C-alpha positions, 0 to 999 in steps of 0.5 A, a space after each residue: 545793940 541791946 544797950 542802945 535799944 534799952 537807952 532808946 527806951 529809957 529816954 522815951 520813959 523819961 520823956 513820957 513821965 516828964 510830959 505827964 507832969 508839965 503843961 506846955 509853954 507858949 509856942 516859940 520860934 523855932 530854929 531850923 539850924 543844923 547840927 555842927 558836924 561834930 554832933 552828926 551821927 551820920 545816919 539820917 534817921 538819928 541826925 533828923 531825930 536829934 536836930 528836931 529833939 534839940 529844936 523842941 528842947 530849946 523852944 518848948 520844954 520848961 526850964 525845970 525839965 530841960 537840963 535833965 533832958 538835955 543831959 539824957 540827949 547828949 548821952 544818947 547822942 554820944 552813944 549813937 555816935 560811938 555805935 555808928 563808928 562800930 562795923 554794922 553800927 550805922 545799919 543798926 542804928 537806923 531802926 533804933 533811931 526810928 523806933 526812938 522817934 516813934 516812942 518819943 512822939 506822944 511825950 513830945 507832942 504834949 509840949 506842942 512839938 508835932 514835927 516828929 
């Protein structure tokens, strides 16, 4: 689990650093489309976080920061998917995903993403 926690905090640090150097673009329409079944983790806290982050990424994050953050988000999704498949993984991810949401809240608010 330590690897997941480190990844979560690394993503939060990247988001915070990026948020400090960017200005939020004007609001855009937010898509509420659910992720495809293959993209779901199977842990409500994680799936909700990933879906909201994806919407923020697609609608609010400036293009110059979007690619790196999208890659980081995909690595996070893949790590969580693998962890969820291990014994006890889903239970551990519940807390990890909530901490990730809490850590990302302030940096994503800089872009106007307040639905966290």
